[in-house]
MDAnalysis code that builds the backbone (N, CA, C; Angstrom):
import MDAnalysis as mda
import numpy as np

u = mda.Universe.empty(291, n_residues=97, atom_resindex=np.repeat(np.arange(97), 3), trajectory=True)
u.add_TopologyAttr("name", ["N", "CA", "C"] * 97)
u.add_TopologyAttr("resid", np.arange(1, 98))
u.add_TopologyAttr("resname", ["MET", "ARG", "LYS", "ASN", "LEU", "TYR", "PHE", "VAL", "PRO", "LEU", "PHE", "THR", "ALA", "ILE", "PHE", "LEU", "ALA", "LEU", "GLY", "VAL", "PRO", "ALA", "VAL", "GLY", "CYS", "HIS", "PHE", "SER", "HIS", "PRO", "ASP", "ASP", "GLN", "ALA", "ALA", "VAL", "TYR", "LYS", "VAL", "LEU", "ASP", "GLN", "HIS", "LYS", "LEU", "ALA", "SER", "VAL", "GLU", "VAL", "SER", "GLN", "ASP", "ARG", "PHE", "SER", "GLY", "VAL", "ILE", "THR", "LEU", "ARG", "GLY", "VAL", "VAL", "VAL", "SER", "ALA", "ALA", "SER", "LYS", "ASP", "GLN", "ALA", "GLU", "GLU", "LEU", "VAL", "ARG", "GLN", "ALA", "ALA", "PRO", "GLY", "TYR", "THR", "VAL", "LYS", "ASN", "GLN", "LEU", "GLN", "VAL", "GLN", "SER", "ASN", "GLY"])
u.atoms.positions = np.array([
    [43.789, -20.677, -3.251],
    [42.986, -20.465, -4.442],
    [41.620, -21.136, -4.331],
    [41.570, -22.333, -3.755],
    [40.296, -23.036, -3.635],
    [39.341, -22.321, -2.685],
    [39.877, -21.642, -1.679],
    [39.024, -20.933, -0.730],
    [38.189, -19.872, -1.430],
    [38.751, -19.206, -2.419],
    [38.041, -18.154, -3.137],
    [36.894, -18.708, -3.968],
    [36.973, -19.957, -4.378],
    [35.909, -20.545, -5.184],
    [34.616, -20.700, -4.392],
    [34.704, -20.801, -3.090],
    [33.503, -20.931, -2.264],
    [32.712, -19.627, -2.211],
    [33.392, -18.513, -2.432],
    [32.709, -17.221, -2.379],
    [31.929, -16.912, -3.653],
    [32.291, -17.522, -4.765],
    [31.617, -17.251, -6.029],
    [30.121, -17.600, -5.939],
    [29.753, -18.800, -5.479],
    [28.307, -19.082, -5.360],
    [27.605, -18.148, -4.375],
    [28.306, -17.782, -3.311],
    [27.719, -16.887, -2.318],
    [27.424, -15.525, -2.935],
    [28.408, -14.956, -3.637],
    [28.200, -13.651, -4.261],
    [27.165, -13.726, -5.379],
    [27.137, -14.819, -6.100],
    [26.129, -15.003, -7.147],
    [24.729, -15.036, -6.539],
    [24.583, -15.754, -5.446],
    [23.282, -15.834, -4.779],
    [22.842, -14.472, -4.264],
    [23.759, -13.726, -3.690],
    [23.427, -12.383, -3.188],
    [23.030, -11.475, -4.335],
    [23.781, -11.527, -5.423],
    [23.460, -10.699, -6.587],
    [22.072, -11.025, -7.128],
    [21.783, -12.311, -7.261],
    [20.484, -12.713, -7.778],
    [19.354, -12.313, -6.841],
    [19.590, -12.440, -5.541],
    [18.551, -12.100, -4.569],
    [18.270, -10.606, -4.534],
    [19.308, -9.807, -4.681],
    [19.130, -8.358, -4.578],
    [18.961, -7.671, -5.922],
    [19.628, -8.158, -6.926],
    [19.659, -7.461, -8.201],
    [18.569, -7.832, -9.164],
    [18.226, -9.070, -9.271],
    [17.287, -9.516, -10.288],
    [15.872, -8.991, -10.077],
    [15.335, -8.957, -8.852],
    [13.963, -8.438, -8.714],
    [13.810, -7.000, -9.195],
    [14.878, -6.203, -9.120],
    [14.784, -4.810, -9.544],
    [14.836, -4.668, -11.059],
    [15.388, -5.647, -11.750],
    [15.514, -5.580, -13.196],
    [14.168, -5.923, -13.825],
    [13.657, -5.047, -14.645],
    [12.405, -5.295, -15.333],
    [11.188, -5.265, -14.420],
    [11.352, -4.741, -13.243],
    [10.283, -4.696, -12.257],
    [9.263, -3.627, -12.677],
    [7.983, -3.944, -12.604],
    [6.950, -2.963, -12.918],
    [5.763, -3.162, -11.979],
    [5.049, -2.091, -11.796],
    [3.888, -2.139, -10.928],
    [2.683, -2.603, -11.730],
    [1.839, -3.375, -11.092],
    [0.660, -3.866, -11.794],
    [-0.540, -2.940, -11.612],
    [-0.430, -1.958, -10.736],
    [-1.524, -1.015, -10.486],
    [-0.998, 0.423, -10.546],
    [-1.827, 1.362, -10.976],
    [-1.389, 2.764, -11.048],
    [-1.241, 3.384, -9.662],
    [-0.533, 4.495, -9.628],
    [-0.342, 5.221, -8.374],
    [-1.542, 6.141, -8.148],
    [-2.481, 5.687, -7.337],
    [-3.709, 6.441, -7.066],
    [-3.728, 7.068, -5.674],
    [-2.624, 7.023, -4.963],
    [-2.609, 7.490, -3.580],
    [-2.960, 8.971, -3.467],
    [-2.436, 9.803, -4.352],
    [-2.747, 11.241, -4.292],
    [-4.239, 11.490, -4.517],
    [-4.831, 10.763, -5.451],
    [-6.269, 10.918, -5.715],
    [-7.087, 10.477, -4.506],
    [-6.627, 9.437, -3.835],
    [-7.337, 8.940, -2.649],
    [-7.276, 9.983, -1.531],
    [-6.075, 10.513, -1.271],
    [-5.958, 11.540, -0.225],
    [-6.816, 12.759, -0.568],
    [-6.840, 13.132, -1.830],
    [-7.613, 14.313, -2.244],
    [-9.101, 14.126, -1.955],
    [-9.651, 12.981, -2.353],
    [-11.082, 12.763, -2.145],
    [-11.407, 12.629, -0.655],
    [-10.523, 12.034, 0.108],
    [-10.765, 11.941, 1.558],
    [-10.732, 13.330, 2.195],
    [-9.779, 14.172, 1.769],
    [-9.708, 15.543, 2.290],
    [-10.970, 16.328, 1.959],
    [-11.482, 16.147, 0.751],
    [-12.682, 16.871, 0.320],
    [-13.916, 16.492, 1.140],
    [-13.887, 15.312, 1.745],
    [-15.025, 14.847, 2.537],
    [-14.736, 14.851, 4.046],
    [-13.786, 15.707, 4.428],
    [-13.438, 15.892, 5.844],
    [-13.000, 14.593, 6.528],
    [-12.236, 13.793, 5.766],
    [-11.686, 12.551, 6.298],
    [-10.155, 12.570, 6.201],
    [-9.593, 13.765, 6.432],
    [-8.149, 13.940, 6.296],
    [-7.357, 13.166, 7.342],
    [-8.004, 12.714, 8.401],
    [-7.292, 11.967, 9.445],
    [-7.001, 10.526, 9.027],
    [-7.582, 10.093, 7.920],
    [-7.396, 8.712, 7.456],
    [-6.000, 8.569, 6.840],
    [-5.283, 7.570, 7.286],
    [-3.951, 7.260, 6.774],
    [-4.096, 6.212, 5.666],
    [-3.427, 6.447, 4.545],
    [-3.552, 5.573, 3.373],
    [-2.208, 4.964, 3.027],
    [-2.178, 3.652, 2.879],
    [-0.982, 3.011, 2.332],
    [-1.407, 2.214, 1.110],
    [-0.548, 2.227, 0.109],
    [-0.880, 1.649, -1.187],
    [0.178, 0.621, -1.565],
    [-0.246, -0.572, -1.913],
    [0.661, -1.611, -2.400],
    [0.354, -1.816, -3.874],
    [1.198, -1.242, -4.719],
    [0.940, -1.271, -6.154],
    [1.214, -2.641, -6.765],
    [1.975, -3.471, -6.093],
    [2.224, -4.823, -6.607],
    [0.994, -5.705, -6.429],
    [0.438, -5.692, -5.221],
    [-0.705, -6.575, -4.950],
    [-2.051, -5.896, -5.199],
    [-2.052, -4.582, -5.401],
    [-3.299, -3.883, -5.674],
    [-4.182, -3.706, -4.462],
    [-3.550, -3.409, -3.320],
    [-4.307, -3.229, -2.078],
    [-4.038, -1.837, -1.518],
    [-5.106, -1.149, -1.161],
    [-4.999, 0.113, -0.433],
    [-5.538, -0.145, 0.966],
    [-4.738, 0.197, 1.972],
    [-5.117, -0.024, 3.361],
    [-5.413, 1.319, 4.018],
    [-6.533, 1.373, 4.713],
    [-6.942, 2.570, 5.447],
    [-6.742, 2.335, 6.938],
    [-6.087, 3.284, 7.599],
    [-5.866, 3.199, 9.045],
    [-6.179, 4.551, 9.669],
    [-6.459, 4.500, 10.948],
    [-6.732, 5.720, 11.680],
    [-8.026, 5.598, 12.462],
    [-8.475, 6.741, 12.960],
    [-9.689, 6.784, 13.768],
    [-10.661, 7.765, 13.129],
    [-11.909, 7.327, 12.992],
    [-12.975, 8.188, 12.467],
    [-14.073, 8.299, 13.520],
    [-14.963, 9.269, 13.313],
    [-15.953, 9.572, 14.354],
    [-17.159, 8.641, 14.365],
    [-17.397, 7.932, 13.272],
    [-18.600, 7.089, 13.235],
    [-18.419, 5.928, 12.254],
    [-19.294, 4.955, 12.393],
    [-19.309, 3.822, 11.456],
    [-19.651, 4.314, 10.048],
    [-20.495, 5.324, 9.963],
    [-20.853, 5.890, 8.658],
    [-19.627, 6.511, 7.981],
    [-18.792, 7.180, 8.775],
    [-17.560, 7.766, 8.227],
    [-16.606, 6.680, 7.748],
    [-16.544, 5.589, 8.476],
    [-15.698, 4.448, 8.087],
    [-16.175, 3.885, 6.752],
    [-17.477, 3.685, 6.617],
    [-18.040, 3.163, 5.370],
    [-17.852, 4.149, 4.217],
    [-18.040, 5.429, 4.521],
    [-17.893, 6.463, 3.495],
    [-16.459, 6.498, 2.976],
    [-15.491, 6.419, 3.874],
    [-14.091, 6.435, 3.473],
    [-13.790, 5.280, 2.529],
    [-14.269, 4.109, 2.865],
    [-14.032, 2.939, 2.013],
    [-14.653, 3.124, 0.632],
    [-15.875, 3.619, 0.581],
    [-16.544, 3.817, -0.706],
    [-15.835, 4.878, -1.548],
    [-15.394, 5.952, -0.921],
    [-14.672, 7.000, -1.643],
    [-13.372, 6.457, -2.241],
    [-12.691, 5.627, -1.487],
    [-11.437, 5.050, -1.977],
    [-11.711, 4.113, -3.151],
    [-12.768, 3.336, -3.067],
    [-13.124, 2.436, -4.192],
    [-13.382, 3.237, -5.477],
    [-13.993, 4.402, -5.334],
    [-14.271, 5.240, -6.494],
    [-13.009, 5.926, -7.018],
    [-12.143, 6.371, -6.110],
    [-10.930, 7.098, -6.505],
    [-9.844, 6.168, -7.029],
    [-9.885, 4.903, -6.621],
    [-8.849, 3.952, -7.023],
    [-9.483, 2.652, -7.512],
    [-10.174, 2.725, -8.636],
    [-10.804, 1.508, -9.154],
    [-9.736, 0.471, -9.500],
    [-10.060, -0.770, -9.247],
    [-9.096, -1.831, -9.520],
    [-8.301, -2.245, -8.300],
    [-8.366, -1.443, -7.252],
    [-7.691, -1.781, -6.001],
    [-8.667, -2.475, -5.053],
    [-8.131, -3.353, -4.246],
    [-8.877, -3.919, -3.129],
    [-8.663, -2.989, -1.950],
    [-9.716, -2.661, -1.223],
    [-9.600, -1.759, -0.077],
    [-9.652, -2.580, 1.206],
    [-8.622, -2.431, 1.999],
    [-8.541, -3.081, 3.308],
    [-8.815, -1.992, 4.348],
    [-10.004, -2.016, 4.904],
    [-10.445, -0.952, 5.815],
    [-10.143, -1.349, 7.261],
    [-9.085, -0.771, 7.797],
    [-8.704, -1.022, 9.189],
    [-8.994, 0.198, 10.068],
    [-9.900, 1.039, 9.639],
    [-10.259, 2.219, 10.415],
    [-10.958, 1.818, 11.705],
    [-10.677, 2.557, 12.730],
    [-11.312, 2.369, 14.032],
    [-12.342, 3.463, 14.235],
    [-13.463, 3.122, 14.828],
    [-14.491, 4.117, 15.145],
    [-14.234, 4.613, 16.558],
    [-14.189, 5.931, 16.683],
    [-13.916, 6.567, 17.974],
    [-14.989, 6.194, 18.974],
    [-14.561, 5.739, 20.140],
    [-15.540, 5.387, 21.168],
    [-15.951, 6.645, 21.916],
    [-17.158, 6.658, 22.397],
    [-17.691, 7.821, 23.104],
    [-17.525, 7.695, 24.620],
    [-16.586, 6.873, 25.025],
    [-16.454, 6.657, 26.455],
    [-15.269, 7.180, 27.055],
])
């Protein structure tokens, strides 16, 4: 009987670790990913990969673009399409070599 008592704290800890964060969980930022992809597509930047973290409010851009101007343009378009988000621009400029 005493052996089973050791499992109670273990199961309680697992429940709290897995169950409690999901209860009452809400995002602090709106879902703007579709709007971001749309504006990038409209400006011929469809190759840009977008990931959105709605908890921390960060949109990350990845991929390869043809110029530094395209990299800057993508970042500015995302700032306009997703106000309130921080943009982390990890785009690479295609080398001509």
